[in-house]
C-alpha positions in Angstrom: -0.1 -0.3 -0.1 3.0 2.6 -0.7 2.6 5.3 -2.9 5.6 8.1 -3.8 5.3 10.2 -6.7 8.4 11.8 -8.5 7.8 15.0 -9.0 5.8 16.0 -5.8 7.4 18.8 -5.2 5.3 20.4 -8.4 1.5 19.6 -6.9 0.2 22.2 -4.8 -1.6 20.7 -1.4 -4.6 19.8 -0.3 -4.8 17.5 -3.3 -6.6 15.2 -5.1 -4.2 12.1 -7.0 -6.3 9.6 -9.3 -2.8 6.4 -10.2 -4.5 5.2 -13.1 -2.5 2.0 -13.3 -4.6 1.0 -10.3 -7.8 2.0 -11.9 -6.6 -0.5 -15.1 -5.8 -2.9 -12.8 -10.0 -2.2 -10.7 -11.3 -2.0 -14.0 -9.9 -5.7 -15.2 -10.7 -7.1 -11.5 -14.4 -5.8 -12.1 -14.8 -7.5 -15.9 -13.2 -10.6 -14.4 -15.5 -10.8 -11.2 -18.9 -10.2 -13.9 -18.1 -12.3 -16.7 -18.9 -9.9 -19.7 -19.0 -6.1 -20.0 -22.5 -6.7 -21.0 -23.6 -8.0 -17.5 -22.2 -4.3 -16.3 -23.8 -1.2 -14.9 -21.1 1.0 -13.0 -22.0 4.0 -11.2 -20.3 7.0 -12.0 -20.6 8.7 -8.4 -17.9 8.1 -7.1 -15.4 9.5 -10.2 -17.6 11.9 -11.8 -14.8 11.7 -14.4 -15.9 11.4 -18.5 -12.1 10.1 -19.2 -12.9 7.4 -16.9 -16.6 6.5 -18.4 -14.4 6.2 -21.8 -11.8 3.8 -20.5 -15.0 1.5 -19.7 -16.7 1.9 -22.8 -13.2 0.9 -24.3 -13.4 -2.1 -22.3 -16.5 -2.6 -24.1 -18.8 -1.6 -21.2 -22.0 1.0 -22.4 -24.2 0.9 -20.0 -23.8 3.0 -16.5 -25.4 4.6 -13.9 -25.8 7.9 -12.4 -27.2 9.7 -9.6 -27.4 13.0 -11.0 -28.6 14.9 -14.0 -24.9 16.0 -14.5 -23.3 12.9 -14.2 -25.7 12.0 -16.8 -25.0 14.1 -19.2 -21.3 13.6 -18.4 -21.8 9.5 -19.1 -23.7 10.5 -22.2 -20.6 12.9 -23.7 -18.0 10.5 -23.4 -19.7 7.6 -25.4 -21.7 5.9 -22.7 -24.8 3.9 -24.4 -27.6 3.5 -22.3 -27.9 5.1 -18.6 -30.0 4.7 -15.7 -30.5 8.2 -13.8 -31.1 5.9 -10.2 -32.7 9.2 -8.4 -36.5 8.9 -9.6 -36.7 12.8 -11.6 -39.0 15.6 -10.3 -39.3 18.8 -10.6 -37.5 21.6 -12.8 -35.7 18.0 -13.0 -38.0 16.3 -15.3 -37.8 18.8 -17.7 -33.7 18.7 -17.3 -34.3 15.2 -18.2 -36.3 14.9 -20.8 -33.3 17.3 -22.3 -31.2 14.5 -21.7 -33.0 13.0 -24.0 -33.5 15.2 -26.7 -29.8 16.3 -26.9 -28.8 12.6 -26.9 -31.2 10.7 -29.1 -28.9 7.8 -29.6 -28.3 7.2 -25.8 -31.1 4.9 -24.4 -31.9 6.5 -21.2 -34.2 5.3 -17.8 -35.0 6.1 -14.9 -36.9 5.1 -11.1 -39.9 5.1 -10.4 -42.4 4.2 -7.0 -44.8 6.6 -6.9 -47.7 7.3 -8.4 -47.9 10.7 -8.0 -44.3 11.7 -9.2 -45.3 9.0 -12.6 -48.4 11.3 -13.3 -46.1 14.0 -13.6 -43.6 12.5 -15.4 -46.4 10.9 -17.9 -47.7 14.4 -18.6 -44.3 16.0 -19.5 -43.0 12.8 -21.6 -46.9 13.1 -23.6 -46.1 16.7 -24.2 -42.7 16.5 -25.1 -44.1 13.4 -27.7 -41.2 11.3 -26.0 -41.2 8.4 -24.4 -39.8 7.5 -20.7 -38.4 4.1 -19.7 -38.5 3.5 -15.9 -38.0 1.1 -13.3 -39.3 -0.3 -11.0 -37.4 1.1 -7.9 -37.1 -1.9 -4.6 -36.6 -0.9 -0.9 -35.0 -4.6 -0.3 -34.2 -3.1 3.2 -32.5 -0.2 3.1 -35.4 1.9 3.6 -34.1 4.8 1.3 -36.5 4.8 -1.7 -38.7 2.3 -3.5 -41.7 -0.2 -3.0 -41.5 -2.7 -0.1 -44.3 -4.9 -1.1 -45.8 -7.1 -3.7 -48.6 -4.7 -3.8 -46.5 -1.5 -4.3 -44.8 -3.3 -6.9 -48.4 -4.5 -9.1 -49.4 -0.7 -8.8 -46.7 0.9 -10.1 -46.5 -1.4 -12.9 -49.7 -1.3 -14.0 -50.0 2.7 -13.3 -46.8 2.9 -16.0 -48.1 0.5 -18.3 -51.4 2.0 -18.7 -50.1 6.1 -18.6 -48.9 7.8 -22.0 -45.4 8.8 -22.4 -43.9 5.9 -20.4 -43.1 2.8 -20.6 -41.9 0.0 -18.0 -37.8 -1.1 -18.1 -37.4 -3.6 -15.0 -36.1 -3.8 -11.7 -33.7 -1.4 -9.6 -32.6 -3.1 -6.6 -30.8 -1.1 -4.6 -29.0 -3.1 -1.5 -26.7 -0.4 0.3 -27.8 -1.6 3.3 -26.0 -5.1 3.2 -22.1 -4.4 3.9 -21.0 -7.5 6.5 -17.6 -7.7 6.5 -18.1 -11.2 6.3 -18.6 -12.7 3.3 -20.8 -15.4 4.4 -22.8 -13.4 6.4 -22.8 -10.6 3.5 -24.2 -13.4 1.5 -27.1 -14.3 3.4 -28.1 -11.5 3.7 -28.2 -10.6 0.2 -29.9 -13.6 -0.6 -32.7 -12.8 2.5 -33.2 -9.6 0.4 -33.8 -11.4 -2.9 -37.0 -12.9 -1.4 -38.8 -9.6 -2.9 -37.0 -9.7 -6.4 -38.5 -13.3 -6.5 -41.9 -12.1 -5.5 -42.0 -9.2 -7.6 -40.5 -11.1 -11.4 -43.5 -13.4 -10.6 -46.0 -10.8 -10.3 -44.6 -9.3 -13.1 -45.0 -12.2 -15.3 -48.4 -13.3 -14.0 -49.2 -9.2 -15.5 -48.0 -9.5 -19.0 -44.7 -8.1 -18.3 -42.5 -9.0 -21.3 -39.7 -11.6 -20.6 -37.1 -11.4 -19.5 -37.2 -8.5 -17.0 -33.8 -6.3 -16.8 -32.6 -6.3 -13.0 -30.1 -3.6 -11.9 -29.0 -5.5 -8.7 -26.2 -4.1 -6.0 -23.7 -1.9 -5.1 -20.3 -2.9 -4.5 -20.1 -4.9 -1.0 -23.0 -6.9 -3.0 -21.1 -6.9 -6.2 -19.2 -10.7 -6.3 -22.5 -12.2 -4.6 -24.9 -11.0 -7.4 -22.2 -11.5 -10.3 -23.2 -15.1 -9.4 -26.4 -15.1 -10.7 -27.0 -16.4 -13.8 -30.1 -14.3 -15.3 -31.1 -13.0 -18.0 -31.5 -9.6 -17.7 -29.2 -9.2 -14.5 -27.0 -6.1 -14.8 -24.7 -5.4 -12.2 -23.7 -1.9 -10.5 -20.8 -1.8 -8.6 -19.0 2.2 -8.4 -16.9 2.6 -5.1 -14.7 -0.3 -6.6 -13.7 1.5 -9.3 -10.6 4.0 -7.1 -11.2 2.0 -3.7 -11.3 3.7 0.0 -10.3 2.7 3.1 -14.0 2.5 4.6 -14.8 -0.5 1.9 -10.3 -2.0 2.6 -11.5 -2.8 6.0 -14.6 -3.2 5.9 -14.8 -5.9 2.7 -11.3 -7.9 3.1 -12.7 -10.2 0.2 -12.2 -7.8 -2.6 -8.9 -6.9 -4.1 -9.2 -3.7 -5.2 -6.7 -1.4 -5.2 -6.6 2.3 -3.8 -6.5 4.4 -7.0 -7.6 7.5 -5.4 -4.9 9.3 -3.0 -4.8 12.4 -1.2 -1.6 14.7 -1.0 -1.0 16.5 2.0 1.6 18.5 3.9 2.7 19.2 7.3 2.0 23.5 7.4 2.6 23.5 11.6 4.1 21.7 14.2 2.1 23.2 17.5 4.9 24.3 20.2 2.6 23.5 23.1 1.9 19.9 21.8 5.2 18.4 21.6 3.2 15.3 19.6 1.2 16.8 17.7 1.7 18.2 13.9 -0.8 20.1 11.5 -1.6 19.1 7.6 -3.6 21.1 5.2 -6.6 18.3 4.4 -9.5 19.9 6.1 -12.5 18.8 6.0 -13.2 21.1 2.5 -10.1 18.5 1.0 -11.5 14.9 2.6 -15.2 14.0 3.2 -16.2 14.8 7.2 -19.6 12.8 7.4 -17.8 10.0 9.0 -16.3 9.4 12.1 -12.4 9.6 12.1 -10.0 8.0 10.6 -11.3 10.2 7.7 -8.6 9.1 6.0 -5.6 6.7 6.5 -1.8 7.2 5.9 -0.3 4.0 5.4 3.4 5.4 6.6 1.9 6.6 9.9 -0.4 3.8 10.9 -0.8 5.1 14.8 -1.7 8.8 14.4 -4.9 10.1 16.0 -7.1 12.6 14.5 -7.4 15.0 17.3 -9.1 18.0 15.2 -10.9 18.6 12.3 -11.3 22.4 10.9 -12.0 23.8 7.4 -8.2 23.7 6.2 -6.4 21.7 8.5 -6.0 18.1 10.0 -4.4 18.1 14.1 -2.9 14.6 14.3 -0.9 13.4 17.1 1.7 11.0 16.2 5.4 10.3 17.6 6.5 11.5 13.7 5.6 14.6 14.6 9.0 15.1 16.4 10.7 14.0 13.4 8.8 16.4 10.6 8.7 19.7 9.7 6.3 22.4 8.0 6.2 21.3 3.8 7.1 17.5 4.3 4.3 15.5 2.0 2.0 12.6 3.7 -0.1 10.1 1.1 -3.9 9.5 2.5 -6.4 7.4 1.3 -10.1 8.4 2.1 -12.0 6.7 4.5 -14.9 7.5 2.1 -13.8 8.4 -1.7 -17.2 9.3 -3.1 -17.5 12.2 -1.1 -14.3 13.0 -1.1 -14.2 12.9 -5.0 -16.9 16.0 -4.9 -15.4 18.2 -2.6 -12.5 18.9 -5.2 -12.3 20.8 -8.5 -9.7 18.9 -10.4 -7.6 15.6 -10.0 -3.8 15.1 -10.7 -3.8 12.3 -12.7 -0.4 9.8 -12.0 0.7 7.5 -14.1 4.3 5.0 -13.5 4.5 7.2 -10.3 4.3 10.4 -11.8 1.9 13.6 -12.7 0.9 12.9 -16.0 -2.1 15.7 -16.4 -4.9 17.5 -14.5 -8.3 16.6 -15.1 -10.9 18.8 -13.9 -14.3 17.0 -12.1 -16.7 17.3 -14.7 -19.5 15.9 -12.7 -19.1 17.5 -9.5 -21.3 20.3 -10.9 -24.9 20.3 -10.7 -25.4 21.6 -13.9 -23.3 20.9 -16.8 -25.2 22.4 -19.7 -28.5 21.3 -19.1 
């Protein structure tokens, strides 16, 4: 887990680094687990980068999952051919979603549905625009964040979407973000238990005359290898974090051998004289996600360091190493939660072969690109 750059002296801190050598390995492992690029629908929310979408397209991956209109626009512009907006569009985002469909007519577009009123509004807008919006029924299999959690709810959404103008039924969305047990055996048991609703939903849709096979977009990174073992038509796997990986999943999911491709470069800016074991880095919570308890960043060269203060631009660590460093010394950290960390940075420094070779804007961190 060592990481070092030859030209670190030219990089201002704090900085987000993306190691393309590690990204390449992660994409190859993702493909090996899936078995076929056509089974993959990776989430782009982690990296938000058109270059990484294009890298996946070059490997034969054409289907993607997004969380925002901006991510969807970025993905379409980068070559994605089949794109799921995995947050049901409401309010002005309905018109923005329809504009995506107009702007990129060769892309197959999908979105989610779990509410009758939302479907009625989407139908009205789609009909007025003379477009057909394909929707997946969002199933709540245990996270209780969105989706329908009963067969009655599945049938209701299907029957409404099937009869409203401007809408077409596309299948099921099954996100099991509540499943992240460290034990693969325990995670597998929980994953199979949550699949019970899917089995019942499939039977309900088949009896209602839904075209077969049904598209099922399933899982995230923790359950990715479990769903990958399911051999059924229409199943699509949607991991996301594994493209960059982070310290949180590396600790929680030891069975997954992805490499850390996202690093944070930070420098010592002070050694407070009143606290001889403390040192201060320029890695505040405007540079690394702070919604988690500490450690919010892990430093391989300081494994026992403890965070004692975290402010907007400062991270104070307590470590015996503070006696041996001085302001300007560089450390490399692994974010505990990479997805919101990437969103804090306007650009990333791209590393290849141990050297920064380019700087990329984090395109889809914006809430709006052009649409």
